[in-house]
C-alpha atoms as one frame of an Amber mdcrd trajectory, in Angstrom:
protein
 -22.715  55.754 -23.770 -21.065  53.677 -21.116 -17.311  54.913 -19.755 -15.446
  52.451 -17.470 -13.793  55.215 -15.054 -14.491  58.697 -14.307 -12.367  61.102
 -16.242 -10.203  63.897 -14.016 -10.904  67.666 -14.621  -7.922  67.977 -17.064
  -8.737  64.768 -18.795 -12.438  66.357 -19.649 -10.628  69.370 -20.810  -8.335
  67.453 -23.134 -11.181  65.364 -24.295 -13.267  68.199 -25.313 -10.535  69.315
 -27.604  -9.891  65.686 -28.913 -13.395  65.677 -30.090 -12.983  69.129 -31.502
 -10.889  67.656 -34.386 -11.984  70.350 -36.894 -10.092  72.835 -34.819  -7.619
  71.004 -33.093  -6.342  68.125 -35.543  -3.003  67.648 -33.470  -1.949  66.959
 -29.974   0.437  69.899 -30.465  -2.569  72.424 -30.944  -4.226  71.015 -27.891
  -1.046  71.399 -25.782  -0.609  75.114 -26.918  -4.342  76.018 -26.423  -3.783
  74.336 -22.514  -0.342  75.633 -22.114   0.732  72.106 -21.398   3.443  69.681
 -22.679   3.009  67.513 -25.709   3.873  64.689 -23.608   1.170  65.697 -21.046
  -1.569  65.736 -23.921  -0.339  62.229 -24.952  -0.431  60.835 -21.397  -4.125
  62.050 -20.988  -5.292  60.633 -24.182  -3.728  57.431 -23.578  -5.679  57.648
 -20.136  -9.089  58.962 -21.625  -8.827  56.323 -24.188  -8.270  53.565 -21.744
 -11.013  54.869 -19.546 -13.498  55.480 -22.490 -12.658  51.918 -24.016 -11.633
  53.098 -27.188  -8.132  52.290 -28.699  -7.520  55.907 -30.203  -8.687  59.176
 -31.199 -10.612  58.344 -34.439 -12.274  55.544 -32.082 -13.277  58.119 -29.532
 -14.730  60.322 -32.283 -16.795  57.777 -33.844 -17.994  56.646 -30.385 -19.559
  60.266 -29.790 -20.769  60.790 -33.250 -22.544  57.418 -33.023 -24.225  58.642
 -29.920 -25.529  61.681 -31.174
């Protein structure tokens, strides 16, 4: 699975929650879990999508589902 650019430690953490859609369906839940602002989650998500070469969370989930 190709990743365009290396993710930061925090981006990897946010990504793990983005991929755990069953338990973390909203960015707000991720923000609460990580004790960061909702805007910070949105900013990290945008960077993650860009680095992963996807447009949104659904595409990210599909990318990783196909890889399994």
